[in-house]
C-alpha positions in Angstrom: 30.8 13.4 39.5 30.8 14.2 35.4 32.2 11.2 34.6 29.7 9.3 37.5 26.8 10.0 35.7 28.6 9.5 32.1 29.0 6.1 33.6 25.7 5.6 34.9 24.0 6.2 31.7 25.9 3.7 29.3 25.8 0.9 32.0 21.8 2.0 32.1 22.3 1.4 27.8 24.0 -1.6 28.1 22.2 -2.7 30.3 19.0 -2.5 28.5 20.7 -3.8 25.2 21.1 -7.2 26.8 17.8 -7.8 29.2 16.0 -6.8 25.2 17.8 -9.5 23.6 17.2 -11.7 26.0 13.9 -11.0 26.0 13.2 -10.9 22.4 13.1 -14.8 22.0 10.6 -15.2 24.5 8.4 -11.7 22.7 8.5 -13.2 19.0 7.4 -16.7 20.0 4.4 -14.8 21.6 3.8 -13.2 18.4 4.0 -15.7 15.5 1.9 -18.1 18.3 -0.9 -16.5 18.3 0.0 -14.6 14.6 -0.3 -11.7 15.7 1.1 -10.5 12.1 0.9 -7.7 9.4 -1.7 -6.7 7.3 -0.7 -5.7 4.1 -3.3 -3.2 2.3 -4.4 -5.0 -0.9 -5.1 -2.7 -4.5 -7.0 0.2 -4.1 -5.5 3.2 -2.8 -2.2 2.0 -2.2 -1.2 -0.5 -5.5 2.8 0.7 -4.8 3.0 -0.1 -1.4 1.3 -3.6 -1.5 2.7 -4.6 -4.3 6.2 -4.1 -2.8 5.6 -5.3 0.8 3.4 -7.9 -0.7 6.2 -10.1 0.7 5.6 -8.2 4.5 2.3 -9.9 5.3 2.3 -11.8 8.3 5.1 -11.2 9.5 5.2 -10.5 13.5 3.6 -6.3 14.4 3.7 -5.1 17.9 7.5 -5.3 19.0 7.5 -2.1 20.2 6.4 -3.5 23.0 10.1 -5.2 23.7 11.1 -0.6 23.5 8.7 0.5 26.8 8.6 -2.1 28.1 12.2 -2.6 28.6 11.7 1.3 29.8 9.3 0.6 31.9 10.8 -2.3 33.8 13.4 -0.7 34.8 12.3 2.8 36.1 9.7 0.2 38.0 12.2 -1.6 39.3 14.9 -0.1 39.9 13.8 3.2 41.6 11.7 0.4 43.5 14.7 -1.0 45.2 16.2 1.3 45.7 14.2 2.2 48.1 13.7 -1.1 49.9 17.3 -2.1 49.1 20.5 -1.2 51.5 24.2 -0.2 49.7 24.3 2.1 46.8 24.1 0.6 43.4 20.3 0.6 43.3 20.1 4.2 43.7 22.9 4.8 41.2 20.8 2.7 39.1 17.7 4.8 39.9 16.9 6.9 36.4 13.0 7.9 38.6 12.7 11.7 39.2 9.4 14.3 38.9 10.8 16.4 37.5 12.7 15.4 34.7 11.3 11.2 33.8 8.0 11.6 35.3 6.6 12.9 32.2 8.4 11.4 29.3 7.8 8.2 31.4 3.6 8.6 31.1 3.2 9.7 28.0 5.7 6.7 26.5 3.9 4.3 28.7 -0.1 5.8 27.7 0.3 6.7 24.3 2.1 3.0 23.8 -0.8 1.2 25.3 -2.7 3.1 22.2 -0.8 2.3 19.6 -1.0 -1.5 20.9 -5.0 -1.3 20.6 -4.1 -0.2 17.4 -2.1 -2.6 16.4 -4.4 -5.2 17.5 -7.6 -3.8 15.3 -4.8 -3.7 12.8 -4.0 -7.6 13.3 -7.4 -8.1 14.0 -9.5 -5.8 11.2 -12.0 -5.3 14.1 -12.8 -2.1 15.1 -14.8 0.3 15.6 -12.9 2.1 12.7 -14.1 0.2 9.7 -11.2 -2.6 10.8 -7.3 -2.0 10.2 -6.9 -0.1 12.9 -7.2 3.2 13.5 -7.3 6.2 10.4 -5.7 9.2 9.9 -7.9 11.1 11.4 -8.4 9.3 14.7 -4.2 9.2 15.1 -4.0 12.8 15.1 -6.6 13.2 17.7 -5.1 10.9 20.1 -1.9 12.7 19.4 -3.9 15.7 20.0 -5.5 14.4 23.2 -1.9 13.1 24.4 -0.2 16.2 23.1 -2.2 18.3 25.1 -2.7 16.6 28.8 1.1 17.2 28.3 0.6 20.8 27.7 -1.5 21.6 30.7 1.2 19.6 33.0 3.4 21.8 31.7 1.8 25.2 31.8 -0.6 24.5 35.1 2.0 22.3 37.1 4.8 23.5 35.9 4.6 27.3 34.4 6.5 26.5 32.1 5.9 29.9 29.5 9.1 30.1 28.3 10.3 28.9 25.1 13.7 29.2 23.2 15.2 30.2 20.4 18.4 29.1 19.3 20.6 33.0 18.8 17.8 34.8 20.3 17.1 33.9 23.9 14.3 32.7 26.1 10.8 33.9 25.0 8.0 34.7 27.4 5.0 33.8 25.3 2.2 32.7 28.5 -0.9 30.3 27.3 0.2 30.3 23.6 2.8 27.6 25.5 0.0 25.1 25.4 -0.5 25.1 21.6 3.2 25.1 20.6 3.4 22.5 23.3 0.3 20.4 21.1 2.4 21.0 17.5 5.1 20.0 18.7 4.0 16.8 19.7 1.8 16.0 17.5 3.5 16.7 14.0 7.2 14.4 15.7 4.2 12.2 16.2 2.9 12.4 12.7 6.3 12.1 11.2 7.8 9.0 13.6 5.1 6.9 12.3 5.9 8.1 8.6 8.8 7.3 8.7 7.5 3.2 10.1 7.6 1.8 6.5 11.0 -0.4 6.4 12.7 -2.8 8.3 15.2 -1.1 10.5 14.2 2.8 8.9 11.8 3.6 12.7 14.6 2.1 14.8 17.7 3.8 13.4 16.5 7.5 13.3 14.8 7.4 16.1 18.0 5.7 18.1 20.7 9.1 16.2 17.8 11.1 17.2 17.5 10.4 21.2 21.2 9.7 20.9 21.6 13.6 20.5 19.0 14.3 22.9 20.4 12.9 25.5 23.1 14.3 24.7 21.7 17.8 25.3 19.8 16.3 28.3 24.0 15.7 29.5 25.2 18.8 28.8 21.5 21.0 30.5 22.6 18.7 33.9 20.0 17.0 33.4 21.5 13.9 34.1 18.4 11.4 34.7 16.6 12.2 31.3 20.1 10.8 29.9 19.8 8.2 31.6 16.2 7.7 30.2 17.2 8.5 26.7 20.0 5.6 27.4 17.3 3.3 28.1 15.7 4.2 24.7 18.7 3.6 23.2 20.0 0.4 24.5 16.0 -1.2 24.2 16.4 0.3 20.1 19.9 -1.1 19.8 18.4 -4.5 20.6 15.3 -4.0 18.7 17.7 -3.0 16.1 19.1 -6.5 15.8 16.2 -8.1 14.8 14.4 -5.5 13.2 17.0 -4.9 10.0 15.9 -6.8 7.0 14.6 -9.5 6.5 12.9 -8.2 9.6 11.9 -10.8 12.8 9.1 -8.4 13.8 8.3 -5.1 13.0 8.0 -1.6 15.5 4.2 -1.6 15.3 2.4 1.6 16.4 2.4 0.7 20.3 6.5 1.3 19.3 6.1 4.2 16.8 3.5 6.0 18.3 4.7 6.4 21.9 8.9 6.8 20.7 7.4 9.8 19.0 5.7 11.3 21.8 7.9 10.7 23.9 10.5 12.3 21.3 8.7 15.7 21.1 8.0 16.0 25.1 12.3 15.3 25.6 12.8 18.5 23.3 10.4 20.5 25.2 11.6 19.1 28.4 14.9 20.1 27.1 13.8 23.9 25.7 14.6 22.6 22.0 12.0 22.1 20.2 13.8 24.1 17.4 16.2 21.9 16.9 14.2 19.0 15.7 13.6 19.7 12.2 17.8 19.3 12.2 17.9 16.0 14.9 15.1 14.9 12.9 15.8 15.7 10.2 14.5 12.2 7.8 10.7 12.8 10.5 10.6 16.1 8.3 11.7 14.7 5.4 9.0 11.2 5.6 5.8 13.9 6.5 6.3 16.9 4.4 6.3 14.2 1.3 2.9 12.8 2.8 2.0 16.1 2.5 3.0 17.9 -1.0 1.7 14.1 -2.1 -1.9 14.8 -0.5 -2.0 18.5 -1.7 -0.7 17.9 -5.1 -3.7 15.0 -5.2 -6.1 16.9 -3.6 -5.1 19.9 -6.1 -3.5 18.9 -9.0 -5.1 15.1 -9.1 -1.4 13.9 -9.8 1.0 12.8 -8.0 5.0 14.0 -7.3 6.1 10.7 -5.9 5.3 7.1 -6.9 4.5 6.6 -3.0 4.6 8.4 -0.1 6.2 8.6 2.2 9.1 8.8 0.3 11.2 6.3 1.3 8.5 4.1 -0.9 8.9 6.5 -3.9 12.7 4.9 -3.7 11.7 1.7 -3.4 9.9 2.0 -6.3 12.7 3.6 -8.3 14.6 0.2 -8.4 17.2 1.1 -4.7 16.5 -2.4 -2.4 14.9 -1.9 0.9 18.5 -2.2 2.5 20.2 1.0 0.9 17.5 3.3 1.5 17.7 2.8 5.3 21.5 3.3 5.4 20.8 6.5 3.5 18.6 7.8 5.6 20.5 6.3 8.4 23.4 8.0 7.6 21.3 11.8 6.7 19.5 11.2 10.3 23.2 11.4 12.0 23.4 14.6 9.2 20.9 15.6 10.5 21.7 14.9 14.2 25.1 16.4 14.5 23.7 20.0 12.7 21.2 20.4 15.3 24.4 19.2 18.1 26.2 22.0 16.6 23.4 25.0 16.7 23.0 23.4 20.1 26.5 24.4 21.6 26.7 26.9 19.7 23.9 28.9 20.6 25.3 28.0 24.2 27.9 29.5 23.7 26.6 32.8 21.8 
């Protein structure tokens, strides 16, 4: 039976990759045709960033549609075909589950649509938020609202009030589960969004993180959730094919926002949120660099980094973009391995 699910997960991942690769030319033609290009902030408060990334102006964003669109299509299509078509093949490929994949899919699509609106505001320079997309405070508010909806689902619908601490066991935290859930989702979403700044950086680190949580899901017997992670990985791999330097398009907030929220939800579904600082090590480092830079500028009126998030700092000191990205991938992989070691050791404790 285990081999049955392994084959299913690998097959769905491969099919997602093939489909996303096949549909990408159509997507990129659409993005270029309608000039949905990235806007680079000029001068002002971000002179280092503007100088480093001026050449990227006009490269299409919204590439995250490729990822969440593939996941949504696969979920809906195989669920529908499993109900109406004879034979076992479509039932085999169906990975819809109310207890495992419904909530992750829901938050993925909901946050992706909001991110898509943000991307459109950015490329069009419109909006009630002063043009150029949503500001940080608006994004944090949106993250919080989405997280609150997820927390309510867990607490009231699933009666989930237990939080796991590796090597110490499960703790009943009652209504505190709601603010803990919100914090995990908001922190993860913010961190992933900050990481999306170099060609291939967010895509590669997200793929590593989802692979780790796919393994955790499988080990816990949540096979449909593992398949869900597999489809995301397959779509991310196709996205990376076109996103490595020089990028054909960018993920945009429709990808970074939705995948960040979804990663946090999966961490809570597997009751392994405390592994996120390791599995998402790069996300943690990136967000800490922004927080440190902000506090230092406000309290000391000095910068700690030449530019933040920290990947821009390494660019500013002369590292080629590809070197920054690939070294961050290495750190991300190391963190994910350490997270899996803690997970497996905890299960044997």
